[in-house]
N, C-alpha and C positions, 0 to 999 in steps of 0.2 A: 322629710330629710332623714336619710339613713347613713349610718357609718359605712365607709367603703371597705367593709370586710365581709366575708362569707360566713355562713354558719359553721362550715369546716375550720375555717381559720380561727374563729372564735373558740370553738371547742379545743383547738390545738394549743391555744395559749393559756387555757384554764387548766391549772393542775387539779389532780384528784383522781379517784377511782372511777374510771369510765363505766364500770358495770354497776355502780351504786345509783339508785334512783334520785337521791338527793343531789349528786353531782349532775346528772342529766338534767334535773329540774333547774339547777343553777345555770347551766349553759342556755336552756330554753328561756328562762326568765330574763337573763341579760340580752338574748336575742330579741325578745319582745320589747325590752326598754330601749334597745338601740334601733328599733324599727326594722331589723332584719326579718322578723316575722311580723308583718303588719297586721293591724286590727281587721278582724273579719276573715283572715286567711284560713282556709281549711289546713289542718294538721294531719297529713296523711302518714300514718304511723310506720308503714312499711318503708316509705321514702326517708322519713326522718331516722329510722333505725339504720338504714344504709349509709346515710350521710354522716352520721354520728359514729358509725362502727359499734353499735350496741345491740343488745338483744332486745326483742319486742316486749318481754315481760317487764323489765325495769324501766323501759321507756313508758309503757302504759302506766306504771306506778308513778313515774315522774309527772305524767300529765295529770294524774289524779291529784297530786300534791299541788299543782299549779291551779287545779280547779278549786281547791280550798281557798286559795288566795284571790280567786275572782279573775284570774289572768286567762284561764282556759275554761271552756264549756263543751260538754258533750251533748250534741243535738241529734240524737237518733240516727237515721241512716247517714247523715252528714259526717258522723264521727266527731272528732274533736276539732274545735276552731278557736282562734284567738278572740277573746271578747272585746267588745268595743266599750269606750268610756265616753258617755254624753257630757255636754257642757253642764247640764243640770246635775248629773251625778257627781261631777268634779266640785261643783259648788257646795253640794251637800256634804261630801266627804270632807272638805276643808272646814266647813262649819263644826263638824264633830272633831276634827284635828284641833282646831283652835280651843274648843271647850276643854279638851282633854290636857293640851299642853299648858295652857294658862293655869289650870288647877294644879297640875304637877309642879310647875314652877313655884307657886305659892307654897305648896307643901314642902318642897325641897329647900326653899330659900334660906331658912335658918341653919341649914347644914352644908351650905355651899362655902367651901373654904377658899382661901386665898390660892392655894394650890390648884384646886380645881378651876378657878378662874383664869390662872395663868396657862394652865393646859388648854383650856378653851381657846384662849388668845392665840396659841401656837397652832391650833387646828385651823383658825381663821387665816393665819399667814400662809398656811399650806394651801387653802382654798384660793387664795388670790392668785396663785401661779398655776392652778389646775385647769388644764384645757379639755380633759376627758369628762364627758358629761356624766359617766356612771361613777367614776372615782370621785368627782365633784359631789355627787349625790351621797356617796358613802361618807365622805368627809362632813358633809352638811348634817347628816344623821347623827354622826359622832358628836358634833358640836352640840346639837339640841339635847341628845341623851346625856351628855356630860353634866348638863345643868338639871336634868330631871331625876338622874339615877339616885341622888341622895334622898328623894322622897320615899324610897324603898316601897314602890307600888309596882310589883313585877306584872300583875295581871293588866293593870293600866298600860304599862309599857308595851306588853305583848299586843294588846288591842290596837295601840297607836302604831306599832310597826305594820300591822296587817292593813290599816287604812292608808299608810303611807305607801305601801307596795302598790296600791291601786292608782294613787296620783302620780307617783314617781315614774310610772310607766311612760309618761309623756315628758320627762325632764328634758329630753333632747330638743323638744320643739320649743321650749321657751327659756332655756338657760341663757342664751346669748342676750336676750332682751332684758332679763331681770338680774343678771349676775352682779353687776357693779352696785346697783341699788340695794340689792339683797345683802350684799357684804356691808354696806354702810349700816343697814339696819341691824345686822348681827352685832356690829361693834357698839351700836346704840344700846342694844340689850345688855351686853356684856358691861359696858360702862355703868349702867344703872345697877348691875349686879355688884360691881366693884364698889360702888358708892353706898351700898346697903340699902338702895331704894327699891323695896319689893313692889310697891305699887307702880313705879315708874318702869320697872323691868317687865311686869305683866302687861302694862299698856304697851310698851314697845313691842313685846312679843305678839300681841293680839294685832297691832297694826301691821307687823312684819307678815303675818300669815294671811291677813285680808289683802295685802298687797300681792302676795304670791298667788293667792287664789284668783284674784282679778287678772293678773297677767296671764296665767295659764288659761283662763276662760277666754281672753281676748285672742290668744294664739290659737286655740282650738277652733274659734269661730272664724278666724282668718283662714285657717287650713280647710275648714269645710267649705268656705266661699271659693276658694282656689280650686278645689276638687270638683265643685259644681260647674266651673267654667270649662273644664276639660271635656 
């Protein structure tokens, strides 16, 4: 499933300096997340530069940035390609995400104020009505990070963001199946936080991440099965 927009349309609606590698990387990253640039697809640099209206040098720098995120790989004569994510890799990534997030929540818990909890609730309200998978993903990350930032662990948060970039590339394929249950679980986590129940909040978070991981793996397996039938 891909969003019904082209790479050119995506670039046109994203503001920024089109000559900057970070801007170009942002366009390509979202194109990968939306399935506009599918897994395994070669990224012909001359064609991409022409389609985006950018110069080859910042485009190559942008691809190198995405390489550090694990979204792009350079494969000799094949040039750059969109990397693939296996079911096994998705499971392992979520195991690491769960370990980091539950630890962050435990450290942050004594510093989570009523104001933070209220603001987190407002983000959940916004997520309820959000249909765009990328904007929902961004709000989801905001909700989680709002609970973790009081831990004051910037290195851990940066590592977590990199892990999530690899799993969130497939948000489009399983958001519909997990959104309602995921939101119920988010509110369960927040309720435990509001009640001052650190163990309950950590347990609810661990259950939520296990559910999300299992749902993603199921959708990935289903997608692989459908592709084999074609």
